[in-house]
N, C-alpha and C positions, 0 to 999 in steps of 0.2 A: 428815544433819547439816548439810550446806552451806546448805540453804535456810532454816535457822533464823536469827532475827535476832541482832544483837549488842546486848547490853544496856549502857546507859550510865546511871550514876546520880550524883546530886549532892544536896546539901542543898537546893539551889534551882535557879536558872537560869544561874548562872555557867558550868556545864558545857556550856551551848550553844556556848560558844566552842570547846570541845574537839570537840563534835559536828560543828561546821562543818568543822573540820580533818579529822575522820574521814571525813565524807561527800565532802570534796574529794579525798581520796586513794583512797577506796573507794566510788565512786559507785554501784556495782551491788549493794552490800550493803544489807540491810534493818536498820533500827535501832529499838530501843525505848528511849526516854529517860524516866527516872523522876526527878522532882524531889520530894524528901522535905520539902516546904514546911511540913508540919504541925509539924516540929521545927526549922525554921529560926529562928535561926542555929545551926549546928553549932559555930561557933568558940568559944562561951562555955559549951558543955555539958561535963559530966564525961567523962573518957576512958573510964571503964567503960561509960557509957551509949552512947557512940559505937561502941565495940567490939561491944557486944551488938546495937545497931541495924544496924550494918554487916553483921554475919554474918546477921541475920534477912533483910535486903534481898537480899543475895547469894544466899542459899539459895532465897528465893522467886523470884528471877529465873531461877535454874537450873531450878527446878521449872516455871516458865512456858515453858521451852524455849529459853533463850538458848544460843548456841553459843560465846560469849565474853563477858567482862565487862570494862568499863572503869570504874574508880573515878575519876570526873571531879571529884574534890574533894580538895584538899590536906589538909584537916582530917580527912576520913574515911580517907585513906591513912595519915596519921600515926598514927591511933588504931586502925585496924582491918585494914589490908591484910594483915598477917601472919596474923591470925586467919582472915580470909576465904580466903586461899590454903590454909589447913589444912582447910577444910570443903567447898569446892566443887571438883569435878573439871572445871574449865574453864580455858582460857587466861585469865589475869587480867593486865590492864595497869593499874597504879596511877600516878597523877600525883603529882609532888612538885616543890618549887621547883627552878629551874634553877641550883642552886649549882655543880654540876660544870662545866657549860659557861661559867658566869659566871667561875669561878675560872680557867678555861683562857683566857678572852678578855681578862681584865684586863691592862693594861700597867703600871698604877700600884700594883697590889697591894692595892686597896681596892674592895670591892663592897658593895652593899646588897641586902636581900631584903625585899619587902613581903609580909606574910602575916597570917593571922588570929592571934588571941591563942593559941588552942589549938595551932596549927601551930608557932609560934615556941617554945612551952614544951615541945613533945613530945620525948621521947628520940630518936625517929626523925630529927627535924630536927637535933638535936645530933650524931647519928652522921653524918649527911650532911655537915655542916660539917667534922667531924673527919676524915672519910675523904677528902674531895675539896677542902678549902680550908684545909689545915693551915698553909700559908705565906701565907695571904691574910687581910687584915682584913675581917671580915664584920660589917656593921651590920644586924642583924635588927630590922626595924621592924614591930611589931604594929599593926594598923589596925582596932581595934574599931569596929563600926558601918558600915564602908565597904561591905562586900558587901550588907548590908541596904539601905543608902541607894541603891545602884545599882539594886536591884530595885524598891524602893518608890517612888522619886522620879525615876529615870531617870539615865543617865550624864551628862547635861548640866545637871542640876539644881543649884540653889544649895547644897543640902545636901551633895551630893557634892563640889562645888568647895571648900566650907569644910573638909571632911575632908581633901581632897588638900592644901590649904594647910597644914593642921596636921601631916600625916604625911609628905608628900613634900618640900615646899619646904625644910625644914631639912637634908635629906640633901645638898643642893647644897653645903653648907659643909664637908662631911666629906672631900672629895677623891676621891669615888668616880668610876669611869669605866664601871661596869656596874651595872645594877639588874635583879634577877630578880623576876618577878611570881610570887608564891607562893600565889595564889588564883585560881581560874578566872573569878571575876567581874572581875578587874582588867584583862584585855585590852579590856573594853568601854571603858575610860578610858585606854588606853595613850597616846594622843596627848596627853591632858591631863596625864598623868604626865610625859611627855617635855618638855612645855612648861614645867614647873616645875623642870627640872634644867638644869645648864649644858650648853651646846652640846657635842656629842661623846660624851655619856653614852649607852651602848647600853642599850636596854630589851629584855629577853628574855622570851619566852613559850614554853611547852612543848607547845602543841597539835600542831604538826607532828611533833615527836619522838614523841609518844604515838601518832600515826597510823602512823608508820613502824614502831614496835615492834609495834603490833597486827597490821599486815600481815605482819611476820616470823613472829609466833606463829601466826597463822592458816595461813600457808603451811607451817610446820613440822608443824602438826597436820592438814594436808590438809583444812582447813575454809574455804579461801579461795574466794569467789565463791558463786554459787547464788541470790542475791537479785535483786530487781527495783528497788532504790532506794527502797523504801517506808520511811516514817517514822511511828512512833506516839509520842505524848507523853502522859505520865500524871503525876499528882500525888497525894500523900496529903492535900493540902489542898483548898481550894475551886477547882474547875476554872475557874469564871468569872473569878475574880480572877487566877489564874495565866495564863489564856489572854490576858488583856489585856496582861500583862507580856511574855509570849512574843512576841506580835505586835509589840510595840514594839521588843524587842531583836532578834528574828529578821528583822524587816523584811517579813514577810508572815504571813498568817493560818495558824495550825496548830491543828487540833482538839486539845483537851486533855481526857482522860478522868480519872475518879477511879479510883485503884487503891491498895489497902492491902496491903502484904506480909503 
């Protein structure tokens, strides 16, 4: 079992930020990254579709031979994580907005969360806020179109800048001192986000926390180690188009294959 790869999936390529953190902490593990770009964006799709699609992907990745699964998508986590854990017999790590650490870090009692429309509206997100930020003012900002703009136009594009001006800049007037990134695409623009906020506002990502949790689960299941640091990338969309975006975001060429769960 140890030699099998760890599967990581996202609606697109935002999960590459999580993958980078995973490989940094577990450099000898093999990884299979799946971008479900045929159905991008997840953020505006019905919850029932996301749950069914998430379960289908998770089951297919288990059948493919994964020894663990990382749901590197806040929207997929919100809609499908519980259903996925019910159907796959694998260690599963699901990413979610860093509400808990943000609530613990704030000194002024006011935080913000940037996320997709679907994540902000999900019952899972509401429970997260109720359970871990009951005494904190939480400003949940949905950012429709931002993840897609990062992929399609690049983190430094004028399209992304315009969306950040629209969604992030007004948060500076709300008195927040911590902002949690609730979508795996957003770390690609974390510096641009910080630049639009008052000095001293902390911007939190969850990639390192996910990597630590995965390491703990693998160790507990006696599945840690056994790989050679290999990485495969696949998409349900057009490999050529996805490959160009992967190369731009990752900073080096990665071969992308087509795979349909």
